[in-house]
C-alpha positions in Angstrom: 78.3 111.1 75.9 80.6 114.0 76.8 83.1 115.1 74.2 85.3 117.2 76.5 87.8 115.5 79.0 86.5 117.4 82.1 83.0 115.8 81.7 84.4 112.5 80.5 84.9 110.8 83.8 84.2 107.1 84.7 81.3 106.6 87.0 82.1 105.2 90.5 78.6 105.2 92.0 75.4 104.8 90.0 72.6 107.3 90.6 68.9 106.1 90.3 67.0 107.4 87.3 70.1 108.6 85.4 71.2 107.5 82.0 74.8 106.4 81.4 76.8 106.2 78.2 79.3 103.4 77.5 82.8 105.0 77.2 83.7 102.5 74.4 80.8 102.7 72.0 78.5 105.5 73.3 75.5 103.3 73.9 73.1 104.9 76.4 71.3 102.8 79.1 70.2 102.7 82.7 72.8 100.7 84.7 72.6 99.3 88.2 76.3 98.7 88.7 79.3 100.8 87.6 81.1 97.5 86.6 78.2 96.5 84.3 79.1 95.2 80.8 77.6 97.2 77.9 74.8 95.2 76.3 75.6 96.6 72.9 79.4 96.2 72.5 80.1 93.7 75.4 83.2 95.7 76.1 85.2 94.3 79.0 86.6 97.7 80.2 83.2 98.4 81.8 83.5 102.2 82.0 80.5 104.4 82.0 80.0 108.2 81.9 77.0 110.1 82.9 75.0 110.8 79.7 74.4 114.5 78.9 71.1 115.9 77.7 72.4 119.2 76.6 71.0 121.1 73.7 73.2 121.4 70.7 74.0 125.0 69.6 74.5 125.6 65.9 
């Protein structure tokens, strides 16, 4: 899940084969609908962000 506000934008249209992160708890899953409820936290705000697969630089 993105940490910076620029990348932290709610999804409006779901892309096939892309992982999404719940904006409430951070759980990653494939979703089929941008209004889908998170299966981990069951949060009713139903916001998702495109999950990042960036390498962490230390």
